[in-house]
N, C-alpha and C positions, 0 to 999 in steps of 0.2 A: 532288360524289357522294362524292369521297375525305374530304372534310371530315365527311360523316355516317359515313363508313365508319370514320373515326378516332374518332370520337364514339362510335360503337358500340362498338368495341374497348376503349375506355378505360373505358365503362362496364361491360363485361365483365370487366374487369381489377380493377375495383372491386368487384366483387360476388363475385368470387373471393376478393379478400384478404379482404374482410368475412367469407366462410365459411370460410375457412383461418383467421382470426384466431378466429371463435366456437368453432372446433373444439379449437383450442390454448388457449383460454381455459377450455372444459369439462374437456379433459383434467388442465389445471394445477388444477382446483377437485377435482379427487377427492383424498379423503384416503387414506391407505395405511396399510393394516394387514399386518403381517409375523407370520406364523406359524409355528413349529414344528411339524412332524410327525415322531409318535413311530415310527408304523409305517403300510404300505401296507393298512389296514385297510377293509372295506367300510364302516365307520361313517362314513368322510369323506365318503361320496357326497353329501349334501345340498351340502356345500361345493362338491365337483366341478360339480354341476348349477347351483348357484347362480353360479359362473363359467362354465359353459357358456351359460346362459341369459341373461347380462350382465344378471343381478339385482342385485351388488353396484355396478357403475357405474350403475345404474337410484337405486341409492339414494345416492349420490357417493363411492364405495368402490373403491379399487384393492383386491384381498385378494392378497399373496404368500405361498405356502408354500415352506417350507425343509425338508429331509428330514433327519433324525437316525437314529442306529443305537440305537432305543429309548427308552425313556419317561425314562432318567435325564438323559441329555445335552440332550433336547428341553425337558425342564423347568428346567434350568441355563442355558438360553438364555434362558428368562424370566426367572429372577432375576436375571440380569446384565443386564437391559434390551437384547440383543441383539434380540428380537423383542417382539412385543406380547403374545403368548399362544401357547398349546400346543393342538396336538391329540393329545390324550394321556387316558390312565384318569383317572376322577375323584376316585380315592383320592389323586392326589398333593396336592390341596386340602387336604387333611387334615393330610400331612406337612409342606407347606410351610409352613401358619399356625402347627403346633406348632413349628417351628424359627424363629418371627421373621418369616416372609414373609407376612404375611395375603394371602390368595388366595380366589377366589369362580369356581365355573363360571359362565359367563357364560350357555352354552346348552347342552342337552344334545344328542345327536346318536346316541346309543345307550341304553335304559334297560334294558337286560337283559344279564345277565352274558355276557362275552364268549366263554367258554371251555367244553369239554367234557373227561372225563377217558376217554381211549380205551386200548385195548390191542390186542395179537394176537387174531386171531378163535378162536384155540384155547385161550385163558385161562380158566382154570376162575373167576376173580374176577367177582362178580355184584354186587359195591358197594364201597365205600370200605373196610368194616371187614374184608371177606375178601382186602384187600391188606396185611393184618399179615404183616410180616417180609419185603415185599419193597420193591422200588426203584420210586420215581415221580419222574417227568420235571416238571421245572417249568422256564419259560423264565428265570428269573435269581433268585436271593436278594432277597427283600425286594418282589417282583414281586406282581401281582396274583394270578397263578396260585399261587406261593407261600405268600401270606397266606389263599388260599382252602382251600387243601389243610390248611395248618396249622390253619386256624379249623372246618373240617369235622371233623378229625381230633379235636379237641379238645370239639367237640358230642356226637362219639359215645364220649365215655371213652376216646380214646385218646393218647398221648403221641408229638407229631410228631419229637421227638428221639430217642426208642426203638423205637417200634415198626413205624415204616416208615426208609428211606433216602430222603430226599429229595435229588434231584441237580438241578444247573442244567444245561439241555442247551442251551437257546436257542429261537427260534421254531420253527416250523410245517416246514419243510423238515428241520432237524436232528434234530427230535422223531420224524419219520418215520422216518428212518435209524437214531436209538435204538433203537427199538421193533423195527425190521427186523433189526438185527444182536444184539437181546438185552443193550443194555446199560441199559435201563430195562424192568420189567415193564407199565407203564404211564404215560401222559403226557398233558399238558395240550393242548388243542390250540383254536384261534379259527377262526372260518370264512375262507376259504373251505376250510381243511385241514378241516374238522370232516365236511364233505361229500364232499369227495374220499375220503375216508378210510372212509367208510360205502359208496362206491361202490366202492371197493377190498379192501372184506371186511374191517376192521377192527371191533371189536367196542366199542360204548358200554358203558361201567362206569356213570359219573355225569353227567348230562346238567345242566350247571349253568346252561345258556342261558335255563331256565324262571325263574329268578331275577329278582326286580327289582334292579337294580343299574347304577348309572351308569358304565359301562365305558368310554364312549368321549364325551369333550366337548370344549369349547372353555374352557379354563383361563386366567386372567388376574389379575394381582396387583391388590388393592384398590385400591392408586394409581393405577393405568392406569385402572378405572372411575370413579375420582372426577374425575379430570383429562380424561377423554374420554368422558364420560357419553352426548353425542347421537352420537357414533361407536359407541358399543356399541350405542345403540338402533337406528342404522341397520342395523347389522351384524346384529343378532337379526333384524329385518325381513326381512333378505336372506336368511337362512338359513332361516327360516320358510317363505319363498315359493319357496325351492329344496324343501323339504320336500314342501311342497304341490304342485308340478310334478311331483316324483319320482312321488306317488300319482296325478295325474291322466295322466299319459303313462308309461307304461311302457317304450314303445321309448326315451325320451329317457334313463330311468335305465339300462338296459340298455348304450344308447353312451356315457354317462358313464362306468358302472363299467368297459368295457371298456378305458379309459384306465390304470384300477387295474391291472387283468390282461388285459394284450393276447396272451397266449397262452394263456389258459383255454378249455378245449372249451367250444362255444355253449352246449349243454345245462346244463352246471354252472354255467356263469356267470347264466343263466336262473333258475336254482333258488335261487342266492345271493342274486342281488337279490331275489326275490319271497319269500323268506325275509324277509331284512332288513325291506321295506316293510312284510310281513304282521306281523313280531314284535316288531321292535326301534325303531321310530320314536317317541320321545317326543311325546305330544300336544303341538302347537307349543313342543318343544323345552323343556319343564317337566321337570327332575327329579323322579322319584317319591319323597316323604318317607322310604316305608318302604325303600327302595333305599339312599336316601341313611344312614339308621339303620343298613342290614346294612354298608353299606361302612365306616362308622365302627365298627362292631363288630370287623370283620375286621382293619381296621388297629391300633384299640387291643389287641385280642389278639396280634397280632404282636408289638407293641411297645408294651411296659407304660406306657412312659415320654412316648407321644403323650398329646396334649390332644383329648378329644373335642369335635367342633364342633357347634355348634347348624344347623340348616337355615337358617336368616336369616343366618347369618354366613356359611355355606360356597355359597350358592346365591345369586345376582344376583337376588334376589326383584322389586326395585323397576325392574329393565329388563324382565324378563319378563312384567311386567304386562299 
């Protein structure tokens, strides 16, 4: 009897060892993709959902995200090869490529412009032209917000350097404080601050969110795509599965969004998630060519030395097929 018991124990231990070995081998086979993140934007939600659902692991990947304070340092991490890619605005692909670092948008996360221009409830401004002589807050010089205001002013026949005063304020919280204190007459806001402001009585002056624009993307260097084509395809597949999961399971989307905004009011969080799913998700992550052209035009207007990119050079079309 003792011999039979020892044999059974030996078999159990052997099976356990095989299971542990298989699990260790599976973990070892995962390819790590490291991403810098420019901001806690709702646009990163497909990435969070894919992580929560184990979709990256299912596709043989382990994705790590590292937070940075803004797009510039997040993109610099890509250039220095500290990370494989960046969760950031698509316009960085034009700037990088023009400066000798060919880059591509691997997949789009949001295909609508991310900002709106808002002011105090009692503001007499009704559009951008009515802000002539006023102070307009942007997040930083050379940012998407700065480029957008300068482009729109120029399109309306105004001079961005003389007809208004453009002031670098910072993102949502500081911008709200700047408007409240009267430091600026209007400012640029992303979600969820746009929704918060609407509930808190701020006035919408120009809603840029209606424009097609690759406002948030996964950006990588050309060299990385060429050296890691299969990994790139697996990554895109997992993100697409995350986007599909968001659309089919709203509760999952809200639960994942709660990780981004742990202190947000429930009603507001639901509104932000619904707005994003309804209006911002690019079909299968494919960047809209019209939005890509508008991005080119904005960046070129802000810096005439920039070389305009073609769609096939700026978007990983072969990976997104």
